[in-house]
C-alpha positions, 0 to 999 in steps of 0.5 A: 657693253658700254654702261652709259647712264639713260636720260631721266624722262617723265613718266606718262600713263596715257596721251592726255597725259602727253599733252597735259604735261607740255601745257603745264610746261610749255603753254606758249610754246610751239608745237607746230609750225605749218603753212595756211596756205601753199608756198606760204610762210610757215606759222606757229601753233601754241602747246595751248591752242593745240590742246585747246583744240583737242578738247574741243573736237574731243568734246564735240565727238563726243556729243555724238557717238559712244566712249570706244567709237572707231574714228578713222584718219584719211589726209595727207600730214596737217594740223588737223590730224594731229589735233584729230589723232589725240582728240580720239584717243584721249577719250573717245574711243580707237582712233585708225590711220588709214593709209591715204595712197590706198586704193578705194576698194583697200581704204573701203576693207580696211573701214569695213575690218575696223568697223568705224564710226566716224570717219576725217578726211582731207577734201584731197580724198574727196573723189575716194569719199564718193567712192566709198560713201553709204559702201560701210554699215557703220560709218556714221559721221564723214567730216571734212577738215576743210569747207566743202558745201556738202549736207552728207559731210560734216565741217570740222571747224563748225566741231571746233567750234561745237566743242567750244560751245559744249565746253562752255556750258560747262560740259565736261564728259570728253574732258573727264572721261576715264582713259584705259591704257590697257584698252585698244585705242591704236588701231594700224593696218600694216603695209606687208608686201607679200600678205593681205594686211592685218590690223595691230591693236595697240594700247596707251601702254605701249605708246606710253612705254614705249616713247619713255623709253625712246627718249630715254636713248635719244636725247631730243627736247624743247630746244629743238625742232622736229621736221615730218616728211616722213607719212603720219599713218605709219606707227614709225612717224606717228609713234616717233614722229609727232607723239614723241615730239609732244611728249618731248616739247618741241616744235614740230614742222610739217613739211607741205610734201617731198617735192618741197623737201629741200626748200621747206628744210632751209625755211625751218631749219629744223634741228632733228628729223627721221628718215627711211634710208632712201631719202638720205642717198638721196642727198648722200649722193647728190652731194658727192655728185656735185663734190666729185664734179670738182677734183679740187672739192673732193680732194678739200671734202678728203682733207676735212674730214682728216683733219677732223676725225684727228682734231676730234681725237682732241675733242675738238669739233670744228666740223659744222665750220669745216663743212659749213656749206653741206650742213647748208643743205639741212638748213644749218642747224642739223643736229640728228637724223635717225634712220629705219624702216629698211637697211643702212650702208653703213659707210653712209652712216660714218659719211655723215658722223665725220662731217658732224650729224649724229647720223643712227639707225633704228629697229622697229615694227608696228606690232612693237608700237613701234621700236625694239631697239636703237643705237643711242648718240653715245653708244652705236654701231654703225652695222647694228640695228642697236641697243635693245630698249630699256624694259624689252626683252630680246632674244635669239629664237632658236641660233644656229652654229652661226648664233642666227636665229629669229629675234622674238620680245616681250615686253610693256610695248608689245602690241594686244594681238591682231583684231578679229584674228586669232589665228594670227595673233596665236602664231606671231605671240607664243604662250609665254608673251614673246613676239615673233617677229619674223625677222634673223639675225643675232645679238653680238658680244655688245648686245647690239642687234644686228638683222641679217634678213627676213624670216619669209625671204631665206632661201635653203641651198641643197646643203642645207645652208641659208642665205639672205636674200638682203645680205646679198641685195644690200652688197649688190646696192653699194654699186652705183650702177644698181639702183634696185635688186632683188635675189631668188633661188631658182632650181636647176634641175641639170645641177641638181642645186638652187642657183642665186638670181639677181634681178636687177634695175639698173640706175641708167644714169650711173649705167649711161655716164660709163657706157653712151647714150647708145648702150645695149642690153648686152652691154648693160647686162655684162657691166651688171656681171662684173658688179655682180662678180665684185661681190660673189668675192665677199661670198662664200659659194653656197651663197653666190650669183650664178644668174643675171636679169636685167630688169627694165622698171623699177620693182612694185612697191608697198606704200610704205616703199618696199619692193613687194616680193610675190 
């Protein structure tokens, strides 16, 4: 294990410290770059302005509800979302971010379970608001982020002005209200792929300890521009891509939406980004498609990587100039790409590292606020989820002969429990305070966490051996002909055994390029069986795929874009 010192970080007790410390240190430094109109130029928001808006909205809300009120946010990523979040946590009460992609009845259920008193929403969700309006007994105030003529709603902009006037008159009720770092101030609904969502209770200690630990491992500072592209209701983006960037003095450039990534990234010219693997795979495939279309370009890239590896051994880094065209795809200044949420192809990580990006993955869960393990910028393994965060005790429970067992964790980042669900809490948190993640894997000799699969997905073969579907699905995903796959175990009564079945949704663009426009289902199945045979060569006998099923449509997914396993 490398004993590389951690980076120094500022200690914070609560989320009010996060913004107030930044105001003292960098009052005029832009905290956001956002667009006032679609397609318009990026407009900066100073730290001073952001702090003022937080206090103004918080003061106005605090004059209407009692301390501890539940405030829900339902909107796309926008400046008002960021203001509403910290306005709530910094004195009003408990923030409840809601996934904007949920169906109206699911949104209603979340609001009801959270006992929300205030709902702050974007006019893009007006149709949903009309469906749920008046159905939640606890909900007193509907606040629209946009100016709409509707007497049912309070105006966000008018609340800001109202708060300004209250503060100008000497009202300091909100500003001076104490914050208990141990009290629940964040309530998050998980997007479970198989079960009803759980409501995760987090306190500010959970978040603050996660921020301190995370940024002691990865270096980001006020000179960085962070590109925000993932949904804010998810704790991965919220903690790491929002609160973490405010904490470190970074400027956050807000992407207008997935279809604007390419144009926005060139306008904002960011230096760092959080992604899920499928997003980076899109960039990777687009780059390789362009490269492989011209044999000379392909050879040039291959030679360039060999040359850069040789030069790096001599301490000479020419990657940005050697691969300038690829760097321009990411705006020209990108240095750090952090991945999480799903397994990552180590070869893809290596490719982006070879051409000049710090490209690492981490491992997190909502219940851990969210980061549990992280690869460092100065110490990483591409096949690993990362090193446990400082101050977090990560163990393997009941390891088998291969050292594989369930990851359990204890630390200041571990959640308080599930809201009004003592049975689920007791099942997740043991008597010693360890959270049982449900993820299986092992810790290698250097202390890195290696994840092999989910406990609930494991297929137990007749010989008692465990088959991890994720392992086989990952190997299948390396084929250009496989878009998605799900591995299942089916009982074969004739052989009295569990056989492994691969249901595959093919990448039809690649399949067509291989077989032609008029390929039959039988031909496609034969191609996919060839892929399965190649994967089987890497697997022991009891893990081998015995049957391939062709799927014509994508698998159903939850709002985090993870395949639902029924």
